[in-house]
N, C-alpha and C positions, 0 to 999 in steps of 0.2 A: 874641369880638371886639365891642367896643362900636361904636356908630355913629360916635362921634368918632374912634376908632382907625381904623376902616375908611376914613373920609374922609381922614384924615391920610396913610394908606398908599396912597391912590388907588383903593381899592375902591369900587364903586358898586352900589347896589341899584336895580333897575328892574323893571317889568312885562315879561313875555315877549311876543313877537310871533310871527307865523307863521314868520318868518325864523329863529327860534331852535330850531325843532323838531329838526333834525338834530343840533345841538350838545347839546340836552337828551337826546336818545336816546343819544348817545355817552357823556355823563356818567352816565346811568342804567346803561348796560351796563358801564362801568368801575367803578361803585360797588356794584353788586349782582349776586349770582350766581343768585338765584331770585326769582320773583315780580316781574319787571321790568315796567314800563309799556311798552306798545306805542307805535309811532309814532302810530297812530290815537288812542290814549288821551291822549297828550301834546297832539296837535293839537286834540282836543276840549276839553281843559281850558283851552287858550289862548283858544279862541273862545267858550266857554260863558259865559252870563250868570250862572250860579250858581257859577262857580269863578274863581279868580285864580291866576296863576302868577307868582311873584316870583323874580328871579335875582340872584345875587351875581357881579359881574364884577371881574376884575383890571384894573389900569391899561392892559393891552394888550387888553382886551375879551374875555378868555378866561372862559367861564362855569365857576365853581368851586363853585357851590351853587345849589340851587333849592328852593322851597317851593310846595306847592299848597294853596290855601285852598278849602274847600268850604262854600258858604253855603247856609243853609236858609231858604226863603221864610217870612216872618213871624217870624223869630228874629233876635236881635241877636248870636248866637253863630255861630262857624264852626269847622270841623274843619281841623286843620293836618296835612298829609302831607309 
């Protein structure tokens, strides 16, 4: 889905906040059967200066996707999870 398509369909991408932890954990549990992130890991990623959590929301504000970016000090690159 391109950004233009997402905008036309009303989907929105934004940074996660502490209020999103429960919904992100629910998405994690629904999406994966093994090696799931814990509530603590999700909360840490949201508040960390070296990580960013991006969300994809439907027009009704349901979270349907997430990405965690891990930044490394002194590098212009990051790792996407």
